[in-house]
N, CA, C and O atoms as a DFTB+ gen file, in Angstrom:
572 C
 N C O
     1  1     -15.122      36.984      -3.894
     2  2     -14.717      38.170      -2.799
     3  2     -15.936      39.446      -3.196
     4  3     -15.960      39.834      -4.364
     5  1     -16.768      39.964      -2.340
     6  2     -17.821      41.131      -2.409
     7  2     -16.569      42.231      -2.793
     8  3     -15.351      42.103      -2.918
     9  1     -17.526      43.388      -2.913
    10  2     -16.880      45.056      -2.919
    11  2     -18.244      45.253      -2.459
    12  3     -19.094      45.475      -3.321
    13  1     -18.555      45.212      -1.357
    14  2     -19.321      45.390      -0.319
    15  2     -19.058      46.583       0.448
    16  3     -17.874      46.589       0.783
    17  1     -19.764      47.719       0.912
    18  2     -19.440      48.532       1.971
    19  2     -19.913      48.935       2.829
    20  3     -21.013      49.471       2.695
    21  1     -19.382      48.869       3.911
    22  2     -19.584      48.583       5.412
    23  2     -19.350      50.201       5.908
    24  3     -18.417      50.992       5.764
    25  1     -20.777      50.283       6.612
    26  2     -21.099      51.327       7.412
    27  2     -21.425      51.705       8.489
    28  3     -22.301      50.887       8.767
    29  1     -21.336      52.524       9.507
    30  2     -21.732      52.846      10.654
    31  2     -22.962      53.195      10.602
    32  3     -23.235      54.108       9.823
    33  1     -24.076      52.572      11.418
    34  2     -25.054      52.922      11.252
    35  2     -26.031      53.244      12.491
    36  3     -25.882      52.485      13.448
    37  1     -27.073      54.318      12.636
    38  2     -26.905      54.313      13.932
    39  2     -28.682      52.981      13.560
    40  3     -29.331      52.687      12.556
    41  1     -28.731      52.666      14.792
    42  2     -29.894      51.553      15.152
    43  2     -31.170      51.554      14.207
    44  3     -31.614      50.642      13.511
    45  1     -31.738      53.169      14.436
    46  2     -33.200      52.813      14.001
    47  2     -33.482      53.893      12.725
    48  3     -34.545      54.395      12.361
    49  1     -32.177      54.046      12.214
    50  2     -32.081      55.088      10.538
    51  2     -32.780      53.296       9.968
    52  3     -32.845      52.118      10.317
    53  1     -33.095      54.083       9.076
    54  2     -33.333      53.082       7.886
    55  2     -32.388      52.335       7.453
    56  3     -32.914      51.499       6.718
    57  1     -31.025      52.141       7.516
    58  2     -30.094      51.028       7.098
    59  2     -29.810      50.278       8.414
    60  3     -29.038      49.321       8.476
    61  1     -30.412      50.723       9.342
    62  2     -30.483      50.485      10.616
    63  2     -31.624      49.566      11.375
    64  3     -31.803      48.853      12.362
    65  1     -32.272      50.103      10.192
    66  2     -33.483      48.827      10.334
    67  2     -33.741      47.580       9.583
    68  3     -34.206      46.457       9.779
    69  1     -33.187      48.343       8.558
    70  2     -32.662      46.835       7.230
    71  2     -32.329      45.970       7.885
    72  3     -32.737      44.816       7.753
    73  1     -31.365      46.428       8.885
    74  2     -29.847      45.513       9.417
    75  2     -30.792      44.690      10.551
    76  3     -30.829      43.461      10.612
    77  1     -31.551      45.602      11.440
    78  2     -31.755      44.522      12.344
    79  2     -32.968      43.372      11.860
    80  3     -33.083      42.290      12.436
    81  1     -33.903      43.823      10.630
    82  2     -34.399      43.137       9.442
    83  2     -33.879      41.895       8.992
    84  3     -34.635      40.981       8.663
    85  1     -32.710      41.801       8.954
    86  2     -31.879      40.572       8.490
    87  2     -31.632      39.929       9.440
    88  3     -31.907      38.729       9.405
    89  1     -30.928      40.598      10.811
    90  2     -30.434      39.702      11.782
    91  2     -32.204      38.653      11.689
    92  3     -32.440      37.535      11.231
    93  1     -33.166      39.763      12.405
    94  2     -34.564      38.447      12.350
    95  2     -34.962      37.449      11.642
    96  3     -35.408      36.385      12.073
    97  1     -34.694      38.013       9.680
    98  2     -34.544      36.401       9.078
    99  2     -33.832      35.735       9.264
   100  3     -34.219      34.568       9.310
   101  1     -32.484      35.975       9.471
   102  2     -31.561      34.771       9.299
   103  2     -31.774      34.201      11.069
   104  3     -32.081      33.011      11.146
   105  1     -31.644      34.905      12.344
   106  2     -31.181      34.618      13.227
   107  2     -32.983      33.974      14.050
   108  3     -33.101      33.001      14.794
   109  1     -33.738      34.598      13.732
   110  2     -35.034      33.628      14.192
   111  2     -35.339      33.074      13.051
   112  3     -35.217      31.856      12.915
   113  1     -35.824      33.939      11.954
   114  2     -36.571      32.613      11.026
   115  2     -36.258      31.229      10.322
   116  3     -37.003      30.317       9.962
   117  1     -34.322      31.477      10.227
   118  2     -33.635      30.444       9.517
   119  2     -33.522      29.862      10.261
   120  3     -34.207      28.838      10.254
   121  1     -32.236      30.192      11.845
   122  2     -32.037      29.763      12.223
   123  2     -32.275      29.110      14.250
   124  3     -31.711      28.432      15.108
   125  1     -33.556      29.981      14.004
   126  2     -34.460      29.405      15.076
   127  2     -34.616      30.093      16.643
   128  3     -35.456      29.827      17.503
   129  1     -33.613      30.967      16.678
   130  2     -33.535      31.812      17.505
   131  2     -34.616      32.192      17.780
   132  3     -35.379      32.623      16.915
   133  1     -35.051      32.093      19.538
   134  2     -36.426      32.956      19.793
   135  2     -35.494      34.688      19.742
   136  3     -34.322      35.052      19.647
   137  1     -36.982      35.413      19.883
   138  2     -36.936      36.808      19.001
   139  2     -36.479      37.410      20.510
   140  3     -35.842      38.459      20.412
   141  1     -36.675      36.971      21.779
   142  2     -36.499      37.800      22.894
   143  2     -35.175      37.465      23.515
   144  3     -34.666      37.867      24.562
   145  1     -34.753      36.639      22.618
   146  2     -33.130      36.140      22.485
   147  2     -32.406      36.495      21.766
   148  3     -31.520      37.083      22.387
   149  1     -32.203      36.498      20.612
   150  2     -32.293      37.661      19.397
   151  2     -31.814      39.027      19.867
   152  3     -30.695      39.518      19.721
   153  1     -33.005      39.597      20.525
   154  2     -32.782      41.427      20.720
   155  2     -32.793      41.767      22.415
   156  3     -33.517      41.512      23.377
   157  1     -31.586      42.468      22.158
   158  2     -31.497      42.638      23.990
   159  2     -30.978      44.461      23.922
   160  3     -30.799      45.178      22.938
   161  1     -30.859      44.750      25.338
   162  2     -30.637      45.983      25.567
   163  2     -29.761      46.382      25.024
   164  3     -29.950      47.500      24.545
   165  1     -28.203      45.681      24.758
   166  2     -27.432      45.914      24.433
   167  2     -27.309      46.658      23.176
   168  3     -26.590      47.638      22.981
   169  1     -28.265      45.953      22.170
   170  2     -28.847      46.696      20.903
   171  2     -28.849      48.568      20.789
   172  3     -28.583      49.401      19.922
   173  1     -29.343      48.572      22.303
   174  2     -29.871      50.240      22.133
   175  2     -28.028      50.950      22.316
   176  3     -27.745      51.999      21.737
   177  1     -27.405      50.508      22.817
   178  2     -26.204      51.628      23.155
   179  2     -24.576      50.873      22.143
   180  3     -23.450      51.370      22.162
   181  1     -25.036      49.530      21.330
   182  2     -24.469      48.852      20.313
   183  2     -24.189      49.808      19.795
   184  3     -24.834      50.797      20.142
   185  1     -23.285      49.963      18.900
   186  2     -22.005      50.499      17.519
   187  2     -22.592      49.593      16.811
   188  3     -22.560      48.433      17.222
   189  1     -23.398      49.974      15.337
   190  2     -24.206      49.092      14.220
   191  2     -23.527      49.026      13.291
   192  3     -23.339      50.081      12.685
   193  1     -23.066      48.145      12.933
   194  2     -22.517      48.009      11.358
   195  2     -23.351      47.314      10.422
   196  3     -23.944      46.303      10.801
   197  1     -23.525      47.921       8.708
   198  2     -23.973      47.421       7.929
   199  2     -23.147      46.887       6.947
   200  3     -22.121      47.550       6.796
   201  1     -23.259      45.786       6.133
   202  2     -22.336      45.794       4.425
   203  2     -23.385      46.313       3.753
   204  3     -24.545      46.175       4.144
   205  1     -22.956      47.129       2.387
   206  2     -24.445      46.735       1.399
   207  2     -23.872      47.093       0.035
   208  3     -23.496      48.189      -0.382
   209  1     -23.898      45.929      -0.546
   210  2     -23.316      45.301      -1.870
   211  2     -25.188      45.656      -2.942
   212  3     -26.363      45.495      -2.610
   213  1     -24.794      45.958      -3.703
   214  2     -25.327      46.047      -5.491
   215  2     -26.592      46.634      -4.600
   216  3     -27.572      45.898      -4.712
   217  1     -26.843      47.926      -3.631
   218  2     -27.320      48.603      -3.180
   219  2     -28.460      48.308      -2.312
   220  3     -29.365      49.094      -2.032
   221  1     -28.245      46.323      -1.656
   222  2     -28.365      45.977      -0.548
   223  2     -28.129      46.512       0.775
   224  3     -27.486      47.560       0.839
   225  1     -28.519      45.999       1.788
   226  2     -27.832      45.651       3.079
   227  2     -27.834      43.793       3.228
   228  3     -28.772      42.998       3.276
   229  1     -26.403      43.604       3.268
   230  2     -26.783      41.661       2.691
   231  2     -26.158      41.313       4.182
   232  3     -26.266      40.136       4.528
   233  1     -25.492      42.256       5.123
   234  2     -24.893      41.931       6.652
   235  2     -25.250      43.289       7.045
   236  3     -25.685      44.365       6.634
   237  1     -24.658      42.388       8.482
   238  2     -24.033      43.131       9.876
   239  2     -24.187      42.814      10.823
   240  3     -24.750      41.730      10.976
   241  1     -23.768      43.596      11.986
   242  2     -23.439      42.769      13.151
   243  2     -23.044      44.314      14.240
   244  3     -22.777      45.427      13.788
   245  1     -23.093      44.049      15.279
   246  2     -23.183      44.718      16.197
   247  2     -21.475      44.953      17.296
   248  3     -20.617      44.072      17.338
   249  1     -21.342      46.469      18.145
   250  2     -19.944      46.156      18.913
   251  2     -20.557      46.976      20.012
   252  3     -21.048      48.095      19.864
   253  1     -20.484      46.378      20.990
   254  2     -20.753      47.166      22.684
   255  2     -19.384      47.071      23.599
   256  3     -19.004      46.079      24.220
   257  1     -18.779      48.285      23.527
   258  2     -17.781      48.559      24.408
   259  2     -18.135      48.365      26.044
   260  3     -18.938      48.909      26.802
   261  1     -17.261      47.457      26.175
   262  2     -17.891      47.292      27.528
   263  2     -16.062      47.708      28.781
   264  3     -15.078      48.264      28.293
   265  1     -16.099      47.463      29.586
   266  2     -15.496      48.394      30.776
   267  2     -14.244      46.720      30.699
   268  3     -13.038      46.921      30.554
   269  1     -14.675      45.554      30.794
   270  2     -13.122      44.770      30.246
   271  2     -13.143      44.437      28.850
   272  3     -12.518      43.396      28.644
   273  1     -13.576      44.884      27.950
   274  2     -13.292      43.686      26.365
   275  2     -14.756      45.032      25.488
   276  3     -15.646      45.754      25.938
   277  1     -14.172      44.673      24.010
   278  2     -15.378      45.089      23.395
   279  2     -15.593      43.513      22.966
   280  3     -14.693      42.690      22.792
   281  1     -16.637      43.356      22.874
   282  2     -18.100      42.463      22.475
   283  2     -18.144      42.935      21.158
   284  3     -18.288      44.132      20.913
   285  1     -18.010      41.918      20.133
   286  2     -18.413      41.716      18.513
   287  2     -19.339      41.305      18.843
   288  3     -19.339      40.687      19.907
   289  1     -20.651      41.464      18.035
   290  2     -21.664      40.102      18.211
   291  2     -23.049      40.499      16.950
   292  3     -23.100      41.508      16.247
   293  1     -23.880      39.545      16.980
   294  2     -24.853      39.501      16.075
   295  2     -24.584      39.651      14.289
   296  3     -25.377      40.259      13.570
   297  1     -23.469      39.056      13.831
   298  2     -22.604      38.636      12.577
   299  2     -24.027      38.284      11.965
   300  3     -25.084      37.860      12.432
   301  1     -23.664      38.579      10.960
   302  2     -25.282      38.097      10.418
   303  2     -24.940      38.245       8.681
   304  3     -24.456      39.361       8.492
   305  1     -25.041      37.522       7.497
   306  2     -24.859      37.906       6.497
   307  2     -26.117      36.943       5.814
   308  3     -26.304      35.777       6.160
   309  1     -27.004      37.714       4.702
   310  2     -28.138      37.309       4.253
   311  2     -27.439      36.146       3.535
   312  3     -26.219      35.996       3.473
   313  1     -28.367      35.349       3.003
   314  2     -27.873      33.970       2.390
   315  2     -27.702      33.729       0.968
   316  3     -27.356      32.676       0.432
   317  1     -28.038      35.035       0.331
   318  2     -28.019      35.138      -0.665
   319  2     -26.062      35.711      -1.462
   320  3     -25.420      35.559      -2.502
   321  1     -25.908      36.382      -0.088
   322  2     -24.512      36.881      -0.042
   323  2     -23.599      36.013       0.412
   324  3     -22.511      36.301      -0.087
   325  1     -23.529      35.065       1.139
   326  2     -22.993      34.283       1.403
   327  2     -21.155      33.229       0.715
   328  3     -21.184      32.637      -0.364
   329  1     -20.362      33.241       1.251
   330  2     -18.917      33.128       0.952
   331  2     -18.948      33.857      -0.077
   332  3     -19.065      33.424      -1.223
   333  1     -18.816      35.368       0.330
   334  2     -18.498      36.379      -0.422
   335  2     -16.967      36.947       0.533
   336  3     -16.428      38.047       0.413
   337  1     -16.624      36.033       1.277
   338  2     -15.659      36.924       2.703
   339  2     -17.155      38.708       3.648
   340  3     -16.915      39.449       4.602
   341  1     -17.901      38.672       3.123
   342  2     -18.549      39.613       4.117
   343  2     -18.647      39.727       5.376
   344  3     -18.692      40.839       5.903
   345  1     -18.689      38.790       5.950
   346  2     -18.825      38.245       7.756
   347  2     -16.963      38.836       8.038
   348  3     -16.404      39.424       8.963
   349  1     -16.638      38.450       7.085
   350  2     -14.635      38.755       7.675
   351  2     -14.276      40.124       7.466
   352  3     -13.587      40.627       8.354
   353  1     -14.639      40.945       6.338
   354  2     -14.522      42.018       5.393
   355  2     -15.614      43.378       7.209
   356  3     -15.373      44.242       8.052
   357  1     -16.237      42.889       6.894
   358  2     -17.034      43.411       8.571
   359  2     -16.502      43.488       9.510
   360  3     -16.178      44.605       9.914
   361  1     -16.108      42.016      10.447
   362  2     -15.299      41.728      11.463
   363  2     -13.866      42.980      11.356
   364  3     -13.577      43.825      12.203
   365  1     -13.184      42.716      10.044
   366  2     -11.882      43.946      10.105
   367  2     -12.341      45.101      10.397
   368  3     -11.785      45.740      11.290
   369  1     -13.435      45.621       9.726
   370  2     -13.893      46.982       9.814
   371  2     -14.126      47.389      11.225
   372  3     -13.838      48.539      11.558
   373  1     -14.699      46.421      12.216
   374  2     -15.268      46.729      13.181
   375  2     -13.842      46.136      14.317
   376  3     -14.187      46.530      15.431
   377  1     -12.987      45.673      14.406
   378  2     -11.894      45.904      14.407
   379  2     -10.602      46.979      14.714
   380  3      -9.904      47.258      15.689
   381  1     -10.718      47.447      13.168
   382  2     -10.340      48.763      13.462
   383  2     -11.153      49.409      13.638
   384  3     -10.085      49.590      14.224
   385  1     -12.159      50.158      13.816
   386  2     -12.784      51.298      14.475
   387  2     -12.656      50.925      15.778
   388  3     -12.403      51.867      16.530
   389  1     -12.772      49.600      16.407
   390  2     -12.679      49.497      17.800
   391  2     -11.040      49.960      17.903
   392  3     -10.857      50.800      18.784
   393  1     -10.086      49.645      17.317
   394  2      -8.940      49.430      17.956
   395  2      -8.579      50.861      17.509
   396  3      -7.545      51.304      18.010
   397  1      -9.320      51.751      16.559
   398  2      -8.836      53.160      16.770
   399  2      -9.926      54.021      18.116
   400  3     -10.805      54.848      18.355
   401  1      -9.672      53.749      18.258
   402  2     -10.815      54.161      19.772
   403  2      -9.956      53.619      21.328
   404  3     -10.217      53.867      22.505
   405  1      -8.614      52.609      20.551
   406  2      -7.534      52.585      21.353
   407  2      -8.002      51.421      22.664
   408  3      -7.738      51.340      23.864
   409  1      -8.633      50.807      21.922
   410  2      -9.213      49.451      22.554
   411  2      -8.641      47.930      21.846
   412  3      -8.932      47.586      20.701
   413  1      -7.645      47.004      22.935
   414  2      -6.919      45.800      22.090
   415  2      -7.144      44.193      22.787
   416  3      -6.304      43.294      22.815
   417  1      -8.962      44.154      23.485
   418  2      -9.542      43.356      24.116
   419  2     -10.333      43.311      23.380
   420  3     -10.888      44.338      22.990
   421  1     -10.734      41.803      22.830
   422  2     -11.608      41.819      21.957
   423  2     -12.388      40.530      22.148
   424  3     -11.716      39.499      22.137
   425  1     -13.389      40.451      22.279
   426  2     -14.669      39.278      22.546
   427  2     -15.527      38.877      21.752
   428  3     -16.122      39.608      20.960
   429  1     -15.692      37.633      21.878
   430  2     -17.772      37.150      21.481
   431  2     -17.236      36.050      21.033
   432  3     -16.158      35.765      20.511
   433  1     -18.711      35.160      21.497
   434  2     -19.238      34.213      21.495
   435  2     -19.162      33.786      19.649
   436  3     -19.358      34.481      18.652
   437  1     -18.808      32.411      19.813
   438  2     -19.327      32.214      18.150
   439  2     -20.115      30.836      18.198
   440  3     -20.082      30.078      19.168
   441  1     -20.739      30.635      17.176
   442  2     -21.500      29.356      16.627
   443  2     -20.231      28.332      16.420
   444  3     -19.287      28.755      15.752
   445  1     -20.189      27.471      16.771
   446  2     -18.958      26.182      16.404
   447  2     -19.306      26.450      15.150
   448  3     -19.744      27.600      15.161
   449  1     -19.350      26.007      14.058
   450  2     -19.277      25.922      12.796
   451  2     -18.607      27.274      12.528
   452  3     -17.629      27.136      11.794
   453  1     -18.830      28.494      12.890
   454  2     -18.185      29.273      12.591
   455  2     -16.957      29.514      13.145
   456  3     -16.595      30.504      12.508
   457  1     -16.131      29.268      13.872
   458  2     -15.364      29.207      14.490
   459  2     -14.313      29.631      14.360
   460  3     -13.761      30.411      15.136
   461  1     -13.501      28.814      12.524
   462  2     -13.148      29.122      11.662
   463  2     -12.436      30.666      11.060
   464  3     -11.328      31.127      10.784
   465  1     -14.103      31.142      11.076
   466  2     -14.191      32.483      10.199
   467  2     -13.492      33.311      11.362
   468  3     -12.722      34.141      10.879
   469  1     -13.534      33.339      12.915
   470  2     -12.684      33.621      13.749
   471  2     -11.409      33.500      14.033
   472  3     -10.695      34.371      14.528
   473  1     -10.986      31.988      13.602
   474  2      -9.888      32.131      14.587
   475  2      -8.887      33.148      13.467
   476  3      -8.238      34.095      13.912
   477  1      -8.887      32.765      11.912
   478  2      -8.699      33.517      10.521
   479  2      -8.149      35.296      10.811
   480  3      -7.187      35.902      10.337
   481  1      -9.232      35.742      11.787
   482  2      -8.955      37.638      12.440
   483  2      -8.105      37.341      13.939
   484  3      -7.715      38.284      14.628
   485  1      -7.899      36.003      14.302
   486  2      -6.662      36.120      15.859
   487  2      -7.323      36.015      16.702
   488  3      -7.057      36.540      17.783
   489  1      -8.630      35.155      16.453
   490  2      -9.518      34.710      17.537
   491  2      -9.136      33.647      18.361
   492  3      -8.325      32.905      17.806
   493  1      -9.374      33.396      19.236
   494  2      -8.928      31.503      20.126
   495  2      -9.799      31.832      20.983
   496  3      -9.932      32.823      21.701
   497  1     -10.857      30.134      20.717
   498  2     -11.488      29.801      21.314
   499  2     -11.181      29.248      23.151
   500  3     -10.301      28.472      23.524
   501  1     -12.020      29.814      23.851
   502  2     -11.430      28.883      25.313
   503  2     -12.802      28.500      26.235
   504  3     -13.958      28.901      26.102
   505  1     -12.357      27.794      26.979
   506  2     -13.602      27.683      27.788
   507  2     -14.400      26.529      27.462
   508  3     -13.808      25.781      26.683
   509  1     -16.257      25.895      28.006
   510  2     -16.292      25.123      27.370
   511  2     -17.815      25.681      27.003
   512  3     -18.606      26.562      27.340
   513  1     -17.685      24.585      26.100
   514  2     -19.111      24.849      24.648
   515  2     -20.465      24.924      25.435
   516  3     -20.811      23.955      26.110
   517  1     -21.352      26.219      25.355
   518  2     -22.447      26.034      26.173
   519  2     -23.856      26.523      24.860
   520  3     -23.416      26.726      23.728
   521  1     -24.660      26.607      24.954
   522  2     -25.853      26.456      24.133
   523  2     -26.260      28.575      24.401
   524  3     -26.466      29.174      25.457
   525  1     -26.227      29.087      23.039
   526  2     -27.396      29.894      23.113
   527  2     -27.948      30.440      21.957
   528  3     -27.306      30.828      20.981
   529  1     -29.352      30.461      22.117
   530  2     -30.167      30.469      21.132
   531  2     -30.367      29.176      20.673
   532  3     -30.718      29.048      19.500
   533  1     -30.190      28.051      21.464
   534  2     -30.310      26.925      21.120
   535  2     -28.935      25.517      19.784
   536  3     -28.941      24.415      19.235
   537  1     -28.067      26.748      19.999
   538  2     -26.996      26.041      19.054
   539  2     -26.053      26.620      19.785
   540  3     -26.069      27.724      20.330
   541  1     -24.939      25.514      19.753
   542  2     -23.566      25.117      20.342
   543  2     -22.668      26.939      20.254
   544  3     -22.785      27.760      19.344
   545  1     -21.948      27.048      21.362
   546  2     -20.914      28.061      21.080
   547  2     -19.749      28.034      21.547
   548  3     -19.270      27.036      21.010
   549  1     -19.331      28.271      21.897
   550  2     -17.977      28.981      21.712
   551  2     -17.270      30.379      22.117
   552  3     -17.050      31.246      21.271
   553  1     -16.884      30.545      23.682
   554  2     -16.296      32.092      23.772
   555  2     -15.210      32.026      23.437
   556  3     -14.459      31.112      23.778
   557  1     -14.763      33.351      22.407
   558  2     -13.306      33.161      21.779
   559  2     -13.153      34.845      22.289
   560  3     -13.988      35.725      22.500
   561  1     -11.851      34.801      22.353
   562  2     -10.925      36.075      22.371
   563  2      -9.680      36.405      21.543
   564  3      -9.259      35.545      20.769
   565  1      -9.066      37.574      21.647
   566  2      -7.438      38.253      20.687
   567  2      -6.572      38.305      21.817
   568  3      -5.398      38.630      21.646
   569  1      -6.977      38.042      22.880
   570  2      -6.511      38.939      24.165
   571  2      -5.400      37.650      24.891
   572  3      -4.787      37.879      25.933
């Protein structure tokens, strides 16, 4: 288990930029998601979180507050920090942050090999499998 610190950061702050660089590294370079699919208009209005471990940004995600639900996405952990529970800690922090604002309806789309992570957090898959960024995904919700 990591003792990473989770912080809410402005998108274009130094830490926010490091989070964007990590997303680019993992999604675009490692997983071959087209850059035009990885970065979108939601980035400008989302709440962004980073995980800092040993002085380095090792994880990030974004929270998009929509009328119908809160959408969590772009969850990423650096290769060197995987397996330490950082994604789960970031998601719990994000869910607590949204709940503190009175939100109760949570939604995300998950790469199918990551379903267990989100199921442990109370998400349930629904609907048909679809491709996003060239990888199979399923929609998941907590309500």
